[in-house]
N, C-alpha and C positions, 0 to 999 in steps of 0.2 A: 612698591610701597616702602617708605622708610621704616626702619625697625630699630627698636631699643632692646638690647640684650643685656640683662642684668646678671652679672656674675660676681661671685665672692670667693676670694682665696681664703680658705679656712685652714690656718697653718700654725696656730699657737701649739707648742709641743710640750710645755711644762705640765706634767700631770696634775700638779696642785693649783694651777692657775684657773680661776673661774671664768675667764673672759670668753672662751668658746661657748660654754653653756649659756652664758648671758646673751651672747650674740645670737645664738640659735633661737633662743626664746623670743627675742625682740624681732628677729627676721621673720619668724613664723607668724607672729602677731601682725606685723605690718603687711606682709604679703597676703595673708588671709583677709585682712580688712580691705585691702586694695584689690583683691581677687586677681593678683598678677603672678605670673610664673617667674622663677629665678633658678639659677644654676649654682650649686656649691662645688667648687674645685677643692678637693680635700687632700691634705697630706695624710698618708697612711698612719703615721704615728699619732696624729691628731684624732683620727677615727678610733684607734685603739684606746685612747684616753677618754673618748666621749661617745662611745657606741650607743648607749641607751638614749642620750639626748638627740643624736642624729636620727635614730630609728623613730623617735617621736615626731620629727618633722616629716617623715615619710607618710604619715597619716593624712596630711593635707592634700596630697596629690598635686601640689603646686611646684615641687622642686625636682630638679634632675641632679644627679650625683656623678661627678667626674673626678679626675685625678689632678693632684698638684705635687706629684711624686711622693716618695715615702717620707723623707726627712729634709726636703728643701735643698738639695745639692744643686748648684748652678750648672747649667749646660754649657755656657760660654763665659769667658772672662769679660769683665766690664772695665772699660777705661772711662771713668765717670768724671765729667767736667761740669761743675755748677757753681753756684754762688759761694760755696764753701771751699772751692779749690779743686784739686784733682785727687783721685784715688783709684787704685787697681783692686778689683775683687776677683779672685781666682775661681776657676771652674773646677768641677770634679773630673776624674778620669773617665774615659769611655766605659771602663768596667763598672765604675761606681754608678754612672748614669743608667746603664742597662739594668743594674740591680735595683736601682731606685724605681724605675718604671715598672718592672716586673713585680716587685714586692708590693708596691701600692695597688696594682691591679688585684693581687691576691687578697690583700686586706679588705678592699672594697667588696670583692666577691664573697668572701667568707663572712664578713661582719654585717654587710648591708644587702647581700643578694644582688649586687649591681655588676653588670658587665660594662667595663669602662671602654668608651670610644673617643673620649675627649681628654685633653690635658692642658693645663697652664704651666708653663715652665717657671721655675723660681726666678724672680726679678724681671724677666723679660729683657729683650735685646734689640739693638738697632738692626733692622731688616730681618728680624725673627731668626729662623733657622735656614733662610734661603741660601746661605753660604756654607751650610753644614749638611749635605745630603747623607753623610754617614750617620748623623744623629736622627735624621728623618727616617732612615732605614730601620734603626732600632725602634723608634716609635711605631712605625708601620707594622713591623713584625710582632709588636705587642698589641695590635688591634686598634691603635690610635688613628682616627680618621679626621679629627679636627683639633686644632690647638690654638692657644693664645701665647705667642712667643715674641711678637713684635710690639713692645710696649714703650720703646724709648726712641728718641731722636738721635742724630749723629753724634751728640755729646753724651750718649747713654743716659739721658735725662729726659725730663718732660718740659713742654708738651710735645707729644707726637702729633703731626699734622692730621686734621680731621679727614683730609682727602685720601689718606692711606686706608684703603678699603679691603674687605675680605677678598682673598684670592686663593686659587689652587696652586699647589707646588708642581705645576706642569713641567717647567723647565728642569727641575731637579729629578724628574722621573717618577713623581707620585701624584698623578692627576686626580686621585680620589682623596687627597689630603687638603683640607681647607684651613687656611690661616685666618684668624680673627685678630687683626691688629687692634690693640687697645690705644685709642687716640684721645687727644685733648689732655686736660689736666685731671688726673685721678688722684686717689688718696695717698699715693706715695709722696706727694709734696704738701699734704695737709699740715704737717708739723711746722712748715715755714709760712703757711697761709692762715692758719687758725690757732689762736691761743698764744702766739709768740710775737714778739716785736722785732722788726717792723711788720705789721700785718698788712696784707693786701686786701683781705676781706675782714670786715669787723666782727662777723659771727657766722655760724653755720648757715643761717637763713640767707645771708648775703651771698655766700658761696653757692647755695642751692639756686639762687636766681641767676647767677652767672652761668651755671651749667644749663639751666633752662633756656638761656639765650643761645647756648651752643646747640641745643636740640633744634632750634629754629633753623640753623644752618643745615643740620642733618636732614630735616624734613624738606627744606627747599630743594635739596639736591637728590632726594630719594636715596640717601645713603643709609648704611647700617652704623650703629654706634655700640660697640662692645664695651660697656661700662664696667669698671672694676672697683671693688672695695675689699678690705680685709677685715677679719673678725676683730683683731686687736685695735686697728686704727679707728674703726667704726665705733667701738665701745669707748675709746678715749675721746674722740672729737665730736661724735654724733650719736650718742647712745639711744636716742629716740628715732634714729634713721630719718631725719628731716629731709636729707638730700634725696633719698630713694623715694619717699612719698612725693616730693615735688617733681622728680623726673617722671614718675608714672603719671601724675596728673597732667604735666605738660605734654607728654607724648600723646596722651589721649585727646587733649585739646587740639593737637596738631594732626590728628588722624593717623598717628603712627601705630604700627603693630608692636606689642610687647611680647617677646617670644623667647623660648628656650634656645640655647645654642644648638642643641641636638636637632630641634625641629627646623631651624634655619638651614643647618647643614643638609638635612634631607630635602628641603626645598631646592637648594642650589644644585644638588646632585640630580634631582628630577629634571631641572631645567637643562642641565648639561646633556642628559640623555635625549631630551626632546630636541635640542639644538642639533645633536649629532645625527638624529634620524635613524631609520632602520638600516641594517647592513644590506649592502647590495649583493 
């Protein structure tokens, strides 16, 4: 069965910025009205600045809480080529990355009572962490079993092809780590699609219909679609979460499952064990 996985990178780190609290309030209302699950991938520093507001969302029972590192340090360099030209964005060191992962786990455990098993890397990369088994080892050692790190195409930009589907890092030596590639057009290019000229989409409703059309392709192929938005971009371009409402509606029209990343991971692991069969 095709599945829609709704995930949010909650990463605003300015303690005086109201955007995260505003986002959490709207997300809680929309998901409650739609009776749909969602996953928050949280920066540890963001949790420290918004602990009470995040705890309030836990009362719904609709959300899962995973890591987006502590302060958004990149895992890999990006050589980005898009309409604006080229730029290089540098990564953190191995030591910084290890500290970021461990510190975020600690904050989520101490502030929210959460044991982290999933992580979204800052920015996302072409081919995820498939070429970095050293980083996969750091994550695995910190209890991470599913991640969203493949979010960009060969130009380190979007769209990432829809046919890039969740896979286990078997070849890299981590058969119990599942990658959720974030495919299609997501909100990292909203700024050039919504509210700025030249516009490809006239408004957020137009963009929502475009994404609903993408869901038809997902459903037709029985694929998974790990959708992604951010707290800041959502509040800037879609403060009533029109896109999420439309995606949930369309997924249900198409008979798709709307699931938590954690639950989908458990399902895929169970399928692996069944396929393997009992030991001889």
